[in-house]
C-alpha positions, 0 to 999 in steps of 0.5 A, a space after each residue: 504581522 507576527 503571525 503571518 511571518 511565522 506561518 510563512 516560516 513554517 511553509 517555506 522551511 518545509 515543516 509545519 505545526 505537527 512535524 514532531 508528531 508526524 515524524 513519530 508517526 513516520 518512525 513507527 510506520 518505518 519499523 516494518 520497513 526497516 526489516 529489509 531496508 535496515 534501521 539505518 536505511 542502508 539495507 539489511 543484509 542476508 549473508 552477502 546479499 542486501 534484503 532491499 537497496 540503501 535508501 541513502 542512494 535512492 532517487 526517489 528519496 532524493 527527488 525534489 518532489 515527494 510524489 515519486 517516493 509516495 508512488 513507490 510506497 503505494 504500488 511497490 516495484 517489480 523484482 526485475 533482477 537478483 541484486 536484492 533478496 526481497 521486492 518492494 511490496 504495494 502498501 496502499 491497502 495496508 497504510 492510510 493516507 496519514 501514515 504514508 505521508 508521515 513515513 515518506 516525510 521521515 524517510 526523506 528527512 533521515 536518509 538524505 532527501 529534502 525536508 518537505 511538507 507532505 500532507 495526507 491530502 497529497 497522498 489522497 490525490 496521488 492515490 486517486 491518480 494511480 487508483 486504476 494501476 493494477 501492477 507494481 512499478 518497473 524501475 524504468 517507469 519510476 525513472 519517468 515518474 521522477 522526471 515528470 515530477 521534477 519537470 513540473 507542469 509542461 504548459 504554463 501561463 495558458 490563456 484561452 479565447 473563445 469565438 463564435 461562428 459556423 465553420 467546416 474548417 479552422 478559420 483564421 482566428 487572428 482576424 476575429 474578435 473573441 466573445 470570451 477570455 480567460 485563464 486556465 489556472 491548472 494549465 490543463 486544456 478543457 472544453 469546460 470553459 465553453 460548457 454553456 455553449 453547444 455548437 458553432 464555436 471556436 477556442 484558441 489556447 496559447 501560452 508557454 511549453 517548458 520542457 526540462 530535457 532535450 528530446 523528441 516529443 510525440 503529441 497526440 491530439 484528440 478532437 471532435 471536430 477540427 484542431 491543430 497544434 502549433 509549437 514555436 510557430 510551426 504546425 506540428 499536428 493538423 487535424 482539420 475538418 469535420 470528423 468524430 473524435 479521433 486522434 492524430 499524432 506529431 513529433 517535434 525535437 525540442 531543446 530544453 527550455 521554454 517554447 510557445 504553443 497554440 491549440 486551435 479547435 472548432 466545434 461544428 455540431 454534434 459531439 464535442 471533444 478535445 484532449 492533448 498528450 505528449 510522450 518522450 523517452 525520459 518523461 514517459 506519457 503526460 496528459 496536457 488536458 483534462 480529458 485523457 487522450 489514451 491510456 498508457 497503462 496496460 491491463 492487469 495481467 492474470 497470472 497462473 496460480 503458484 501453489 506452495 505446498 510442503 514436500 515429503 515430511 517437511 513443512 514449508 514456511 512462507 513469509 509474506 503479507 497475508 490476509 487477516 493478519 498484521 504485516 509480519 505474518 508467517 505462514 506454515 504449511 504442514 504435511 497432510 494439509 494442516 496450515 496456519 498463520 502465526 503473527 510475529 507483530 502480536 506474537 501469536 497464532 492468528 488462524 488455522 485452516 485445512 487443504 491447500 496451502 498458499 498461492 503466491 502468484 501475487 507475491 512474485 508477479 506484480 505482488 498485488 496484496 501478497 500471497 493468499 491461502 488456497 484452503 479453507 475455511 480459516 478459523 481464528 482462534 484468539 488473534 492478538 496479544 497472547 498474555 496479560 496481567 488481569 487484576 480482575 476477571 472483569 478487566 477487558 483483554 487488550 488484543 493489540 498494542 496501539 497508540 493515538 496521535 492527533 494529526 491534522 493538516 496545518 491546524 495549530 490544535 489538531 483534533 483528529 486522532 489516528 490510531 497506529 500499531 506500536 511495539 508492545 514494551 513487555 514483548 520481544 520477538 526472538 525469531 524461530 527455529 526449525 527442526 529436522 522436518 522444518 517444523 518451526 518453533 516460535 520464540 519470544 519474551 514476555 517480561 521475565 518469561 521466555 515463551 516457546 510455541 510449537 505446532 504439530 499436525 496429527 489425527 485425533 479420532 478420525 478427524 484432522 488435529 493440530 497439537 500446540 505446545 506452549 512452554 513458559 520458562 521463568 517466573 510469571 508476574 502475578 495474575 498473568 493469563 494466557 488467552 487460548 481462545 476468544 471464539 464464541 460460544 465456548 462450551 464444555 462438552 457433556 461428559 468430556 473435557 473437550 471444549 467446543 469453539 466454532 468448527 473446532 474442538 479444544 483439549 487443554 492439558 497442563 493447566 485448568 482453563 478459566 472461562 469468562 465472558 468479556 465484551 460479548 466473547 466467551 474467552 478461555 484463559 490459563 493462569 500462568 505461574 512458574 515454568 508452565 507447559 500448556 498443551 492444546 489440541 485443536 480438532 476439526 469437528 467435520 471431515 475435510 471437504 477439500 482435497 490437499 492441493 
């Protein structure tokens, strides 16, 4: 009995056994969100303008149902005005069901929403529901999501009665004895209740229709063959007779509250179909049947490219979600068509490429998955944390700061582990500074070392090159190495100090490189002591095939 009471308390109080662990995962996931929404959820400021709205005032956070907030996280919000500097991006590709459930629960708890249980299974179901949606939400659409979520199912206490007979028009079912009765637990009209019958049958669905708002509701009834919709005893739609699957509409002004409804249907022969939907200003369109009547979603609009490129002798810096990098990616396009992405989550160079810089069409129109580099190919150098203490050169390199949390829905002793990124305690990002040509110098601390990372495009011999200057100010801890490359093979050229790595050659000045084989990779490392400067020249080994866009 005590166990039953405990379980009842956990569910009715809005928490469950993994709440502390889920909140920790939510807090970790929210770290990236806080860049715009602020750690206090009140919106980070950029001068006099907020980067993003306050979460304390959000109707999506305060909604009785978690679904609207999850819908925002999955698909993002279209930027429709200049009230806020940033636009909410879709995170469905970046975050797992566990992360979205955790961060939604964390946001609702921390910023004034109801404390409710949000499970990964809920997120998985909603992700599937919105899978075909290819554009971000407009706020007017989200208001409808909130209204629909708070309204709940419109059809309730739905029962059905099945009749046998051969008709060309709807009969008077009230004079007949049904051959089958049942209830629809989910309240969705469906012909699955007669899946073993082919032709010559009829069904009457009836129950309660509960609407939360007084409004004019437009119903759409799809059927093959005849059908009718009756609300409060009045015929709203008459779609009688033998006909193929077609739609007929009817409108009715309904007061907030409960109403009675009936749907009459018969199948004469051939194909069969039945569907019902309703649409109103407040709630938008809702399906009342398993078979959809129509799709309200618009086809994805194909936007023309919006190409960013450097002007004159200045570089262009673009912060966005970018492929092959963590969320805090920073793209830099230099004059002459040399480009890179520097990853502020791992404080290191992610990759380089030549040619066109960035197509931002998705970034500004619906946002998609962020911007996309337009040149290529992209070459990863040593993506991951740049510094590590190695007691032995046999010790593997740890590229990312990750942690594991045991997370499994409603299980007292969870066994499922989820891996998530976390801030490394030895690193602190210090932003970047722009010189007169807007070339950035990235800055961060590693333990007691201050590090700056600067890049300059160049020509080496006849080929494109990129010169990188990394300065380490302060005394490094013992056995501290900087990883220059993890590309295989890394081969020192004959009679030369150049190192061949993939489609690049690397020339290192300021330190003596250390070569090692680790976990299938040929790594190039540099031992760091006190006040070290490393100059690395990356030179492409072939002429550029793609013209600068």
